[in-house]
N, C-alpha and C positions, 0 to 999 in steps of 0.2 A: 257691679257698676253699670249704670244705664246712661244712655246719651239723651240729653235734652233736645227735643225737636226744634225748639225756638232758637237756642244759641249754639247748639252743637257741642256743648261742654259735657264731659263724662263726670258723673257724680253719683254718690250713694244717696243723695237727698232727692233725686229725681222721683217723681210720683206719676202714676198713670191716671189720666182724667179722660172723660168721655165728652165730646162736643158734637153738636149737630152740624152736619156738613151737607153739601149738595153736589149733584152731578151736573154735567152739561145739560142734561134734560132736567131743568130746574125744579120740576114737580117732584123729582125723586130725592127725598131727604133721607139721610141715614146717619147713624151715630158712628163716629170714628174714635178709636182709642189712641191717645197720644201720651207719650212719656215727656214730662216737662218739669223744669225746676219750679218750685213754689213761687218764686219772685216773678216769673214770666206768665203765670196762669191768667192774670187779668188781661194782659196784652193779647194772648192767644185767643181768649174768649171774644174780645172785641174784634179781632181780625176775622174770626169765623162768623161772627154776627154780620160783619160787613160783606163777607163773601156770600152769605145766604141772602142778604137784602139786595145786593147789586149784581148778582151773577147773571141774571137775564139781561140787564142793561149792558153789562160788559160784553156778553156774547153778541148782542145786537150791534153794538158800536164797533166791535172788532170785525164784524162782517160788513157793515155799511161802508166804512172808510176804505178798505181795500177795493170794494166794488166801485167806490167813487174814483179811485185811482185808475181802474180799468176804463170806466166810462169817460173820464177826462182825457185819457190817452187815445182810446179808439174812436169814440163817438164825437168828441168835441175837438179833436186834434187840429182841425183846420181853422179853428177860431183863435183869435189872439189871446183870449182870456183863459184858454185851456191850461196853460202853464200855472196860472194863479190857482185854478181849481185843483190841479195836481198837487202843488206845494201846500195848499191849505189842508188837503186831506192827509198829507204826510204829517204836518204839524198837529192836526187834531188827533191822529192816531197816537202820536207821542204823548199828548196830554192825557189820553185815555189810559195809557200804560203808567203814567205818573200817578194819576188819581186812583186807579184800580190796579194795584200791583199783584195780580192774581197769577199763580202758577199751578202746575199739576202736582198731584201727590207724589209722583216719582221725583220731581225736582226737589220737593221738600225732603224726601228720603235721601237724595244725593247730597244736598247741602242743608243747612239749617233754614228754618222758615225766615228768620231775620235776614240772613244772607240772600235768600231768594228775593225777598221784597226789595232789598237794596239794589240787587242786580237788575231787576225789572225796571225800577225807577231810573237807574243810570241809563239803561237802554232807551227808555222812554224820553229821557232828557236829550240824548243824542239824536233820536229821531225827530223830536220837536225842534232842536237846533238846526238840523238839516233842512226841515221844511221852512223854518223861519228865514234862514239864509237864502233859500231859493226864492222866497217871496220878496225879500229885500233886494236881491240882485236882479229880480225880474221886473221891478218897476222901472218905467222909462225915466231916464235921467236927462234933464235938459234945462 
């Protein structure tokens, strides 16, 4: 009995497939062997295609928005609009996590891939909501 990496279900119908993946150094492509139920194979292949296509964009965006948080707090803290910049960066980081729900291979090993995607999207939604609430509450009322 093997465990499906997509859903986490143990079954005798699980088969092993090979998909092309990438590392944080996006130029490094390699094949990874994954045990999966036949009904989830197409979803898995689409997910790994998305990871390969958008890994560099994901890495750049997840580096830019935290730097934007630091810049808005340290460099622009004396200006009235710094809070808007700070909350906009938080909301944008949340959107990045919703659109690109990528995790590490160790997270996939700990939980199923589908559960990891859901968890990252939920966290992204919470981060986006916090940034949006900060933007709404920060606007002058009058």
